[in-house]
PANU-891060 format. One line per 8 residues: number of its first residue (from 1); their letters; for each residue y, x, z of C-alpha. Coordinates in nm, 2 decimals, padded with zeros to 4 digits. Each point is the difference from the previous one (the first is absolute). Example, Ala and Ser with C-alpha at 12.3 -4.5 7.8 and 13.67 -1.06 7.14 Angstrom:
! PANU-891060
1	AS	-00.45:01.23:00.78 | 00.34:00.14:-00.07 .
END
This chain:
! PANU-891060
1	MIVTASDW	02.09:-01.65:06.29 | -00.34:-00.08:-00.08 | -00.17:00.15:-00.30 | -00.24:-00.25:-00.12 | -00.31:00.12:-00.19 | -00.13:-00.16:-00.33 | -00.17:00.08:-00.31 | 00.28:00.24:-00.11 .
9	IPHPEGIF	00.08:00.19:00.35 | -00.35:00.06:00.17 | 00.01:00.00:00.37 | -00.05:00.38:00.13 | -00.35:00.09:00.12 | -00.05:00.07:00.35 | -00.03:-00.14:00.37 | 00.30:-00.24:00.09 .
17	LGRITAVE	00.07:-00.24:00.30 | 00.02:-00.33:-00.16 | 00.13:-00.33:00.11 | -00.06:-00.35:-00.17 | 00.30:-00.16:-00.08 | -00.10:-00.32:-00.22 | -00.35:-00.16:-00.13 | -00.01:-00.20:-00.30 .
25	DTNRQLES	-00.29:-00.21:-00.15 | -00.12:00.07:-00.37 | -00.15:-00.26:-00.22 | -00.30:00.21:-00.01 | -00.32:-00.12:00.22 | -00.34:00.13:00.04 | -00.27:-00.25:00.08 | 00.29:-00.17:00.18 .
33	IPEKTFTV	00.13:00.29:00.17 | 00.34:00.04:-00.06 | 00.18:00.32:-00.14 | 00.32:00.12:00.20 | 00.26:00.23:-00.08 | 00.15:00.20:00.30 | 00.31:00.17:-00.02 | -00.03:00.36:00.21 .
41	ETKPMNGD	00.30:00.19:00.09 | -00.09:00.35:00.05 | 00.14:00.34:00.17 | -00.10:00.34:00.08 | -00.18:00.04:00.27 | 00.26:00.29:00.12 | 00.30:-00.23:-00.08 | 00.14:00.23:-00.29 .
49	GPTRSIRH	00.04:-00.17:-00.32 | 00.07:-00.36:-00.14 | -00.12:-00.32:00.08 | -00.22:-00.14:-00.30 | -00.18:-00.34:-00.06 | -00.33:-00.04:-00.16 | -00.19:-00.33:-00.11 | -00.32:-00.03:00.13 .
57	QIYCIRSE	-00.23:-00.29:-00.14 | -00.35:-00.10:00.12 | -00.23:-00.26:00.06 | 00.00:-00.15:00.35 | -00.39:00.03:00.06 | -00.08:-00.05:00.37 | -00.29:00.24:00.02 | -00.01:00.29:00.25 .
65	TSQFSRMF	-00.01:00.23:-00.31 | 00.27:-00.12:-00.20 | 00.32:00.16:-00.09 | 00.15:-00.27:00.16 | -00.17:00.04:00.31 | 00.08:00.37:-00.02 | 00.34:-00.11:-00.03 | 00.05:-00.28:00.25 .
73	RAVCGQEV	-00.17:00.24:00.27 | 00.23:00.29:-00.04 | 00.31:-00.26:00.01 | -00.12:-00.22:00.26 | -00.28:00.16:00.19 | -00.21:-00.32:-00.04 | -00.34:-00.02:-00.19 | -00.06:-00.21:-00.28 .
81	NAVTEVCT	-00.30:-00.23:-00.12 | -00.12:-00.26:-00.14 | 00.11:-00.23:00.29 | 00.30:00.13:00.10 | 00.32:-00.20:-00.08 | 00.25:00.23:-00.15 | 00.36:-00.03:-00.07 | 00.15:00.22:-00.23 .
89	DQLIGGQA	00.34:-00.05:00.14 | -00.06:00.20:00.32 | -00.04:00.29:-00.20 | 00.35:00.02:-00.07 | 00.18:00.26:00.19 | -00.32:00.15:00.08 | -00.02:00.39:-00.03 | -00.27:00.23:-00.11 .
97	VVVVQHYI	-00.09:00.31:-00.13 | -00.09:-00.01:-00.38 | -00.10:00.26:-00.26 | 00.11:-00.02:-00.31 | -00.18:00.12:-00.29 | 00.04:00.03:-00.42 | -00.29:-00.11:-00.24 | -00.01:-00.05:-00.36 .
105	QENGRKGH	00.01:-00.36:-00.12 | -00.20:-00.16:-00.28 | 00.29:00.02:-00.22 | 00.01:00.39:00.06 | 00.32:-00.03:00.20 | 00.01:00.16:00.34 | 00.02:-00.25:00.29 | 00.04:00.01:00.38 .
113	RISKWAPY	-00.19:-00.22:00.27 | 00.01:00.01:00.39 | -00.41:00.15:00.00 | 00.01:00.00:00.41 | 00.12:-00.17:00.30 | 00.01:00.16:00.37 | 00.15:-00.14:00.32 | 00.35:00.19:00.06 .
121	QERCSE	-00.15:00.13:00.31 | -00.25:00.23:-00.23 | 00.04:00.19:-00.31 | -00.21:-00.07:-00.31 | -00.13:00.28:-00.19 | 00.03:00.02:-00.38 .
END
């Protein structure tokens, strides 16, 4: 059974092994750059504990410093820049180490997000 994080059930904070299981388009764009929702299955690094699922929304900005580029590099090992042709479907099934953190949303509720991505071979620090 997979425990799905939501507004009511926040994902625990910490470092997890993440695997992208789905990529969906949203209806939002930023200067013609699409936003996508990545569904990420997470497992504790030591293997003890439930498998969880978290939705990660980001704009697919092709610059070396963007969130999308850091995620793509961690999962696929490839650099992303303005001229790179990128297919987000190749991320499905890819694994990386993810750091999940809690934060306070504008409405005052506690939210959760993936704050860092690192290749599975490395560990990313919080």
